[in-house]
C-alpha positions as CSV (number, residue, x, y, z in Angstrom):
1,M,-0.1,0.4,0.0
2,R,0.9,3.7,-1.1
3,C,1.2,5.9,2.1
4,P,-1.8,8.6,1.3
5,K,0.5,11.4,3.0
6,C,4.3,10.7,2.5
7,G,3.9,7.8,-0.7
8,S,6.2,5.4,0.5
9,Q,5.0,1.8,-0.2
10,E,6.7,0.6,3.4
11,D,4.2,-0.4,6.4
12,K,2.6,-2.3,8.5
13,V,-0.8,-3.2,10.0
14,I,-1.6,-2.4,13.1
15,D,-5.0,-4.0,13.5
16,S,-7.5,-6.1,11.4
17,R,-11.3,-6.6,11.6
18,S,-13.7,-8.5,10.1
19,S,-16.3,-5.9,8.6
20,R,-19.4,-5.4,7.2
21,E,-20.6,-9.2,7.7
22,G,-17.5,-10.7,6.9
23,A,-18.3,-9.2,3.0
24,T,-14.7,-7.3,3.7
25,I,-11.0,-7.3,6.0
26,R,-10.5,-3.6,7.2
27,R,-7.0,-3.0,8.1
28,R,-4.6,-0.3,10.1
29,R,-1.8,0.4,9.0
30,E,0.9,2.5,9.8
31,C,3.7,4.3,7.5
32,L,7.3,3.2,8.5
33,S,8.9,6.2,7.5
34,C,6.1,9.0,8.1
35,S,4.0,7.4,11.2
36,H,0.8,8.1,9.5
37,R,-2.0,5.8,9.7
38,Y,-4.6,5.1,7.7
39,T,-7.1,2.4,6.9
40,T,-7.6,0.1,3.9
41,Y,-10.5,-2.1,2.9
42,E,-9.7,-5.3,1.4
43,V,-12.6,-7.2,-0.8
44,I,-13.1,-9.6,-2.8
45,E,-13.4,-9.2,-6.5
46,K,-16.2,-10.8,-8.7
47,Q,-16.5,-10.6,-12.7
48,A,-19.0,-7.5,-13.5
49,L,-22.6,-8.8,-13.5
50,M,-23.8,-8.2,-17.0
51,V,-27.0,-7.9,-18.0
52,I,-29.2,-9.5,-21.5
53,K,-30.8,-7.0,-22.8
54,H,-35.0,-7.6,-24.0
55,D,-33.7,-7.6,-27.7
56,G,-30.4,-10.0,-27.2
57,R,-27.5,-7.0,-26.4
58,R,-25.6,-7.2,-23.2
59,E,-24.7,-4.3,-21.2
60,E,-23.0,-4.2,-17.4
61,F,-25.2,-3.8,-14.4
62,A,-25.2,-0.8,-13.3
63,R,-26.0,-0.4,-9.5
64,E,-26.6,3.2,-9.8
65,K,-29.5,3.1,-12.6
66,L,-30.9,0.3,-10.7
67,A,-31.2,2.3,-7.7
68,G,-32.2,5.8,-10.1
69,S,-35.5,3.4,-11.1
70,I,-36.3,2.5,-7.7
71,M,-36.2,6.5,-6.6
72,R,-38.5,7.5,-9.4
73,A,-41.4,5.5,-8.4
74,C,-40.5,6.0,-5.2
75,Q,-40.8,9.7,-5.8
76,K,-43.0,12.1,-3.4
77,R,-44.1,8.6,-1.6
78,P,-43.5,8.1,2.3
79,V,-40.6,6.0,1.5
80,S,-36.9,6.9,3.1
81,H,-33.2,7.2,1.2
82,D,-32.7,4.1,3.2
83,Q,-35.1,1.7,3.0
84,I,-34.5,2.3,-1.3
85,E,-30.9,1.6,-0.5
86,A,-32.2,-1.5,1.4
87,A,-33.4,-2.6,-1.1
88,V,-31.2,-2.0,-3.9
89,D,-28.4,-4.2,-1.6
90,R,-31.5,-6.9,-1.6
91,I,-31.4,-6.9,-5.1
92,V,-28.3,-6.5,-6.0
93,E,-27.3,-9.6,-3.1
94,S,-29.8,-12.1,-4.8
95,L,-29.1,-11.5,-7.8
96,G,-25.8,-11.8,-7.7
97,N,-26.4,-15.3,-5.5
98,R,-28.9,-16.6,-8.3
99,Y,-26.7,-15.1,-11.2
100,E,-22.8,-16.2,-11.9
101,F,-22.0,-13.7,-15.0
102,E,-25.6,-13.0,-16.7
103,A,-29.0,-11.6,-15.7
104,P,-31.7,-11.6,-18.0
105,S,-33.4,-7.8,-17.6
106,M,-36.8,-9.5,-16.9
107,A,-35.6,-11.0,-13.8
108,I,-34.3,-8.0,-12.9
109,G,-37.8,-6.2,-13.3
110,E,-39.4,-9.0,-11.4
111,R,-37.2,-8.6,-8.3
112,V,-37.7,-5.2,-8.5
113,M,-41.1,-5.5,-8.5
114,E,-41.4,-8.3,-5.4
115,E,-39.0,-5.6,-3.5
116,L,-41.4,-2.6,-4.6
117,R,-44.6,-5.0,-4.1
118,G,-43.6,-4.9,0.1
119,L,-42.2,-1.5,0.4
120,D,-44.6,1.2,-1.3
121,K,-47.6,-0.3,-3.7
122,V,-47.9,2.9,-5.4
123,A,-44.7,2.6,-6.7
124,Y,-45.2,-0.7,-7.5
125,V,-47.4,-0.1,-9.8
126,R,-45.6,3.1,-10.8
127,Y,-42.8,1.1,-11.4
128,A,-45.4,-1.6,-13.2
129,S,-46.7,0.4,-15.7
130,I,-43.0,1.6,-17.0
131,Y,-41.6,-2.1,-17.1
132,R,-44.6,-3.7,-18.6
133,G,-45.7,-1.2,-20.8
134,F,-49.0,-0.3,-19.7
135,E,-50.5,1.6,-22.9
136,E,-54.4,1.6,-21.3
137,A,-56.3,2.0,-18.2
138,A,-57.3,-1.3,-18.3
139,E,-53.7,-2.8,-17.6
140,F,-53.5,-0.5,-14.8
141,V,-57.1,-1.9,-13.1
142,Q,-55.7,-5.2,-13.8
143,E,-52.4,-4.6,-11.8
144,V,-53.9,-3.2,-8.8
145,Q,-56.6,-6.2,-8.9
146,K,-53.8,-8.9,-8.6
147,L,-52.1,-7.1,-5.8
148,E,-55.5,-6.7,-4.3
149,K,-55.7,-11.0,-4.4
150,R,-52.5,-10.8,-2.6
151,R,-54.2,-9.9,0.7
152,D,-54.0,-13.4,2.3
153,D,-50.8,-12.1,3.2
154,P,-51.3,-9.8,6.6
155,A,-48.6,-7.0,5.4
156,Q,-50.5,-6.2,2.5
157,Q,-53.3,-3.6,2.7
158,R,-55.8,-2.9,0.2
159,L,-55.1,0.3,-1.9
160,P,-57.2,3.5,-0.6
161,G,-59.9,4.1,-3.2
162,V,-60.1,0.8,-4.9
163,P,-63.1,-1.7,-4.4
164,A,-62.2,-4.9,-2.7
165,L,-62.8,-8.0,-4.9
C-alpha cells in the first residue's frame, strides 16, 4: 500500500478486522517512513454481472441505474432513502447469488417489483406500468386487482379507493 501522506510503500498492519458481515476486511496501517496511520479495506473482486436486454444486447449491470429507477418509482411517496438503499442492496445480493455472469433484464425487473410490492404499493404500480409497458387504463386496473388478490398476506393492505374483489 502506498501511504496517502508521503507516498512510501513501506508500512505495517496494526489491526485487522472483519467488517460488513464478513464481506470485507478492514486494516489499520502505519507508514514506516512518516508514521501516518490510515485504513484500507480488502474485498473480493467479483466479475461484473452482465444484463441480457430484451433485444439480446448485453450491458454491464449498473447499481446506480437500478437505484435511480426505484427512486423515481418512490418519488413523493413515504419511502426513505435508507429504505431504498436497503431494497437495492437486497436486489443486488439476490442477483449475485442467483446469477454468476449474466442476468436477464426480465429477472431484474421482476425482482424489483417484488421489492417494491413490499415497500410501497403505489411505487410498485408506477414501476410495473413502465416495466410492463401499460398502454391502457384497463392494464393499470388489472395490476391493482392482482395486488389486491395478495391480501392473504397480513402485511398487504387494500389500496385506498379500490373496491374489494
